[in-house]
FIKOLZA-1660 file (N, C-alpha, C; in steps of 0.1 Angstrom, whole numbers, plus 5000, padded with zeros to 4 digits):
% residues 116
   i   px   py   pz ch aa at
   1 2527 9239 6487  A  M  N
   1 2539 9232 6483  A  M CA
   1 2543 9235 6471  A  M  C
   2 2556 9233 6469  A  D  N
   2 2564 9235 6456  A  D CA
   2 2565 9222 6450  A  D  C
   3 2566 9219 6438  A  I  N
   3 2569 9208 6431  A  I CA
   3 2582 9206 6424  A  I  C
   4 2587 9195 6428  A  I  N
   4 2600 9193 6422  A  I CA
   4 2596 9181 6413  A  I  C
   5 2601 9180 6400  A  Y  N
   5 2596 9169 6391  A  Y CA
   5 2606 9162 6384  A  Y  C
   6 2605 9151 6380  A  L  N
   6 2613 9143 6373  A  L CA
   6 2605 9135 6364  A  L  C
   7 2606 9138 6351  A  H  N
   7 2597 9132 6340  A  H CA
   7 2605 9125 6330  A  H  C
   8 2597 9116 6325  A  D  N
   8 2604 9107 6313  A  D CA
   8 2617 9100 6317  A  D  C
   9 2615 9095 6330  A  L  N
   9 2628 9087 6334  A  L CA
   9 2627 9072 6329  A  L  C
  10 2635 9066 6321  A  K  N
  10 2632 9054 6316  A  K CA
  10 2643 9043 6323  A  K  C
  11 2636 9033 6326  A  I  N
  11 2642 9022 6334  A  I CA
  11 2638 9010 6328  A  I  C
  12 2649 9000 6326  A  D  N
  12 2646 8988 6322  A  D CA
  12 2642 8978 6334  A  D  C
  13 2633 8969 6334  A  C  N
  13 2630 8960 6344  A  C CA
  13 2621 8950 6340  A  C  C
  14 2620 8940 6347  A  V  N
  14 2611 8929 6345  A  V CA
  14 2598 8932 6351  A  V  C
  15 2588 8932 6342  A  L  N
  15 2573 8936 6347  A  L CA
  15 2564 8930 6339  A  L  C
  16 2555 8923 6345  A  G  N
  16 2542 8917 6336  A  G CA
  16 2539 8903 6342  A  G  C
  17 2526 8898 6337  A  I  N
  17 2521 8888 6341  A  I CA
  17 2523 8877 6333  A  I  C
  18 2527 8878 6319  A  W  N
  18 2528 8867 6310  A  W CA
  18 2543 8862 6309  A  W  C
  19 2543 8849 6306  A  D  N
  19 2558 8843 6308  A  D CA
  19 2568 8850 6299  A  D  C
  20 2563 8853 6288  A  W  N
  20 2574 8862 6279  A  W CA
  20 2578 8872 6285  A  W  C
  21 2570 8880 6294  A  E  N
  21 2573 8892 6301  A  E CA
  21 2584 8890 6312  A  E  C
  22 2582 8876 6317  A  R  N
  22 2591 8874 6328  A  R CA
  22 2604 8871 6325  A  R  C
  23 2607 8867 6312  A  R  N
  23 2620 8862 6306  A  R CA
  23 2629 8873 6302  A  R  C
  24 2624 8886 6300  A  T  N
  24 2633 8896 6294  A  T CA
  24 2629 8909 6302  A  T  C
  25 2639 8919 6302  A  T  N
  25 2635 8933 6306  A  T CA
  25 2626 8940 6294  A  T  C
  26 2619 8950 6300  A  Q  N
  26 2614 8959 6291  A  Q CA
  26 2613 8975 6297  A  Q  C
  27 2613 8983 6288  A  T  N
  27 2614 8998 6294  A  T CA
  27 2602 9004 6299  A  T  C
  28 2603 9009 6311  A  V  N
  28 2591 9015 6318  A  V CA
  28 2594 9031 6319  A  V  C
  29 2585 9039 6317  A  T  N
  29 2589 9052 6318  A  T CA
  29 2581 9058 6330  A  T  C
  30 2587 9066 6339  A  F  N
  30 2584 9074 6351  A  F CA
  30 2582 9089 6350  A  F  C
  31 2571 9093 6355  A  D  N
  31 2569 9107 6358  A  D CA
  31 2567 9109 6373  A  D  C
  32 2575 9117 6379  A  L  N
  32 2574 9119 6394  A  L CA
  32 2572 9135 6396  A  L  C
  33 2561 9138 6403  A  D  N
  33 2558 9151 6408  A  D CA
  33 2559 9149 6425  A  D  C
  34 2570 9158 6430  A  M  N
  34 2571 9156 6444  A  M CA
  34 2570 9168 6452  A  M  C
  35 2562 9169 6462  A  A  N
  35 2559 9182 6468  A  A CA
  35 2570 9184 6480  A  A  C
  36 2575 9194 6478  A  A  N
  36 2585 9199 6489  A  A CA
  36 2586 9215 6490  A  A  C
  37 2591 9219 6501  A  D  N
  37 2592 9233 6502  A  D CA
  37 2607 9237 6499  A  D  C
  38 2607 9245 6488  A  V  N
  38 2621 9248 6482  A  V CA
  38 2625 9261 6487  A  V  C
  39 2618 9268 6495  A  R  N
  39 2623 9282 6499  A  R CA
  39 2637 9282 6506  A  R  C
  40 2640 9272 6514  A  R  N
  40 2654 9272 6521  A  R CA
  40 2665 9271 6511  A  R  C
  41 2663 9262 6501  A  A  N
  41 2670 9259 6490  A  A CA
  41 2674 9272 6483  A  A  C
  42 2663 9278 6478  A  A  N
  42 2663 9291 6471  A  A CA
  42 2671 9301 6479  A  A  C
  43 2669 9302 6491  A  A  N
  43 2676 9312 6499  A  A CA
  43 2693 9307 6499  A  A  C
  44 2694 9297 6503  A  S  N
  44 2708 9293 6505  A  S CA
  44 2716 9289 6492  A  S  C
  45 2709 9285 6481  A  D  N
  45 2714 9279 6469  A  D CA
  45 2725 9268 6471  A  D  C
  46 2720 9260 6481  A  R  N
  46 2728 9247 6482  A  R CA
  46 2719 9235 6479  A  R  C
  47 2725 9224 6474  A  I  N
  47 2719 9212 6470  A  I CA
  47 2715 9205 6483  A  I  C
  48 2722 9205 6494  A  D  N
  48 2718 9199 6506  A  D CA
  48 2704 9205 6513  A  D  C
  49 2700 9216 6508  A  D  N
  49 2688 9220 6513  A  D CA
  49 2675 9218 6504  A  D  C
  50 2677 9209 6495  A  T  N
  50 2665 9205 6487  A  T CA
  50 2665 9192 6484  A  T  C
  51 2656 9186 6476  A  V  N
  51 2655 9172 6471  A  V CA
  51 2666 9171 6459  A  V  C
  52 2674 9163 6459  A  N  N
  52 2684 9161 6450  A  N CA
  52 2676 9152 6439  A  N  C
  53 2672 9156 6429  A  Y  N
  53 2666 9148 6418  A  Y CA
  53 2675 9138 6411  A  Y  C
  54 2687 9140 6411  A  K  N
  54 2697 9130 6406  A  K CA
  54 2697 9119 6415  A  K  C
  55 2698 9121 6427  A  A  N
  55 2697 9111 6439  A  A CA
  55 2684 9103 6438  A  A  C
  56 2674 9109 6436  A  V  N
  56 2661 9103 6435  A  V CA
  56 2660 9093 6422  A  V  C
  57 2668 9100 6411  A  A  N
  57 2666 9092 6398  A  A CA
  57 2677 9079 6400  A  A  C
  58 2687 9081 6406  A  K  N
  58 2697 9069 6407  A  K CA
  58 2691 9059 6417  A  K  C
  59 2684 9063 6428  A  R  N
  59 2678 9054 6436  A  R CA
  59 2666 9047 6431  A  R  C
  60 2658 9052 6423  A  L  N
  60 2648 9046 6416  A  L CA
  60 2652 9038 6404  A  L  C
  61 2661 9041 6398  A  T  N
  61 2667 9032 6388  A  T CA
  61 2672 9019 6393  A  T  C
  62 2680 9020 6404  A  A  N
  62 2685 9007 6413  A  A CA
  62 2674 8999 6418  A  A  C
  63 2663 9006 6423  A  F  N
  63 2653 8998 6428  A  F CA
  63 2644 8992 6418  A  F  C
  64 2640 8999 6408  A  V  N
  64 2631 8994 6397  A  V CA
  64 2639 8984 6390  A  V  C
  65 2652 8986 6386  A  G  N
  65 2661 8977 6378  A  G CA
  65 2662 8963 6385  A  G  C
  66 2661 8963 6398  A  A  N
  66 2662 8949 6405  A  A CA
  66 2647 8943 6407  A  A  C
  67 2638 8951 6404  A  S  N
  67 2624 8945 6409  A  S CA
  67 2620 8935 6397  A  S  C
  68 2610 8928 6402  A  Q  N
  68 2603 8919 6392  A  Q CA
  68 2589 8917 6395  A  Q  C
  69 2582 8928 6396  A  F  N
  69 2568 8930 6399  A  F CA
  69 2560 8924 6389  A  F  C
  70 2547 8919 6391  A  Q  N
  70 2539 8916 6380  A  Q CA
  70 2530 8926 6376  A  Q  C
  71 2526 8935 6384  A  L  N
  71 2516 8946 6381  A  L CA
  71 2522 8960 6381  A  L  C
  72 2518 8968 6372  A  V  N
  72 2522 8982 6371  A  V CA
  72 2518 8987 6384  A  V  C
  73 2504 8984 6390  A  E  N
  73 2501 8991 6401  A  E CA
  73 2509 8989 6415  A  E  C
  74 2515 8976 6414  A  T  N
  74 2523 8972 6425  A  T CA
  74 2538 8981 6422  A  T  C
  75 2543 8982 6411  A  L  N
  75 2554 8990 6409  A  L CA
  75 2551 9006 6412  A  L  C
  76 2541 9011 6409  A  A  N
  76 2538 9024 6414  A  A CA
  76 2538 9026 6428  A  A  C
  77 2530 9019 6435  A  E  N
  77 2528 9019 6449  A  E CA
  77 2541 9018 6457  A  E  C
  78 2550 9009 6452  A  K  N
  78 2562 9007 6460  A  K CA
  78 2573 9018 6456  A  K  C
  79 2572 9022 6444  A  T  N
  79 2579 9035 6441  A  T CA
  79 2575 9048 6450  A  T  C
  80 2562 9048 6451  A  A  N
  80 2557 9062 6460  A  A CA
  80 2562 9058 6475  A  A  C
  81 2561 9045 6479  A  E  N
  81 2566 9042 6492  A  E CA
  81 2582 9046 6495  A  E  C
  82 2588 9041 6484  A  L  N
  82 2603 9046 6483  A  L CA
  82 2606 9059 6484  A  L  C
  83 2600 9066 6476  A  I  N
  83 2603 9081 6476  A  I CA
  83 2599 9089 6489  A  I  C
  84 2587 9086 6495  A  L  N
  84 2583 9091 6506  A  L CA
  84 2591 9087 6519  A  L  C
  85 2596 9074 6520  A  N  N
  85 2604 9069 6530  A  N CA
  85 2618 9075 6530  A  N  C
  86 2623 9076 6519  A  E  N
  86 2637 9078 6517  A  E CA
  86 2642 9094 6513  A  E  C
  87 2634 9101 6510  A  F  N
  87 2635 9115 6506  A  F CA
  87 2625 9124 6513  A  F  C
  88 2631 9138 6515  A  P  N
  88 2621 9147 6523  A  P CA
  88 2610 9151 6514  A  P  C
  89 2602 9143 6511  A  I  N
  89 2590 9147 6502  A  I CA
  89 2577 9143 6512  A  I  C
  90 2567 9154 6509  A  R  N
  90 2555 9152 6516  A  R CA
  90 2543 9146 6511  A  R  C
  91 2545 9145 6495  A  W  N
  91 2534 9141 6487  A  W CA
  91 2541 9137 6474  A  W  C
  92 2536 9127 6467  A  V  N
  92 2542 9123 6454  A  V CA
  92 2531 9119 6445  A  V  C
  93 2533 9122 6432  A  R  N
  93 2523 9115 6421  A  R CA
  93 2534 9108 6413  A  R  C
  94 2530 9096 6410  A  V  N
  94 2539 9087 6404  A  V CA
  94 2530 9083 6392  A  V  C
  95 2535 9084 6379  A  R  N
  95 2530 9079 6367  A  R CA
  95 2540 9069 6361  A  R  C
  96 2533 9056 6360  A  V  N
  96 2543 9046 6353  A  V CA
  96 2536 9042 6340  A  V  C
  97 2544 9044 6330  A  N  N
  97 2539 9042 6316  A  N CA
  97 2545 9028 6310  A  N  C
  98 2538 9019 6307  A  K  N
  98 2543 9008 6300  A  K CA
  98 2539 9007 6286  A  K  C
  99 2545 9015 6279  A  K  N
  99 2545 9018 6265  A  K CA
  99 2545 9004 6257  A  K  C
 100 2534 9003 6249  A  G  N
 100 2534 8991 6240  A  G CA
 100 2529 8979 6246  A  G  C
 101 2522 8980 6258  A  A  N
 101 2518 8970 6264  A  A CA
 101 2503 8964 6258  A  A  C
 102 2496 8973 6251  A  I  N
 102 2484 8971 6245  A  I CA
 102 2484 8976 6230  A  I  C
 103 2484 8965 6221  A  R  N
 103 2485 8968 6207  A  R CA
 103 2472 8979 6203  A  R  C
 104 2478 8989 6196  A  G  N
 104 2468 8999 6192  A  G CA
 104 2468 9012 6201  A  G  C
 105 2474 9010 6214  A  A  N
 105 2475 9021 6222  A  A CA
 105 2488 9027 6225  A  A  C
 106 2489 9040 6224  A  A  N
 106 2503 9046 6224  A  A CA
 106 2508 9045 6238  A  A  C
 107 2499 9045 6249  A  D  N
 107 2505 9045 6262  A  D CA
 107 2494 9035 6270  A  D  C
 108 2499 9029 6280  A  V  N
 108 2492 9024 6292  A  V CA
 108 2500 9026 6303  A  V  C
 109 2491 9026 6315  A  G  N
 109 2500 9028 6328  A  G CA
 109 2490 9030 6340  A  G  C
 110 2495 9036 6349  A  V  N
 110 2487 9041 6360  A  V CA
 110 2495 9052 6366  A  V  C
 111 2486 9061 6374  A  I  N
 111 2489 9073 6381  A  I CA
 111 2484 9072 6395  A  I  C
 112 2495 9073 6404  A  I  N
 112 2488 9072 6418  A  I CA
 112 2494 9086 6426  A  I  C
 113 2486 9089 6436  A  E  N
 113 2491 9100 6444  A  E CA
 113 2492 9093 6457  A  E  C
 114 2503 9098 6467  A  R  N
 114 2504 9094 6479  A  R CA
 114 2511 9104 6487  A  R  C
 115 2507 9105 6501  A  G  N
 115 2513 9113 6510  A  G CA
 115 2502 9125 6514  A  G  C
 116 2506 9136 6521  A  E  N
 116 2498 9146 6525  A  E CA
 116 2495 9155 6516  A  E  C
% end
């Protein structure tokens, strides 16, 4: 399989278990690696024959921006489900980075892989 990727996508959302986290949005960063066969698109040179990563970014931004999950794990799982169900993707790796969540750590988050 080929990989179409979308990295460093920043989305503001409500995410967290603490009261102060529930009162405001914070920026969460996503990295997506999506498995798809790009041979048809390469041959046709048409966007309709591939995964439109702009459409993925717009859909994910709308979904995450409207979400209010408590756990990064839930956000990653629901993101993977959305990608697999709404786009011609066979496998996805989702990395969610909640930068600044732990004092003294540059990054904190979760990486999950779902699909075939």
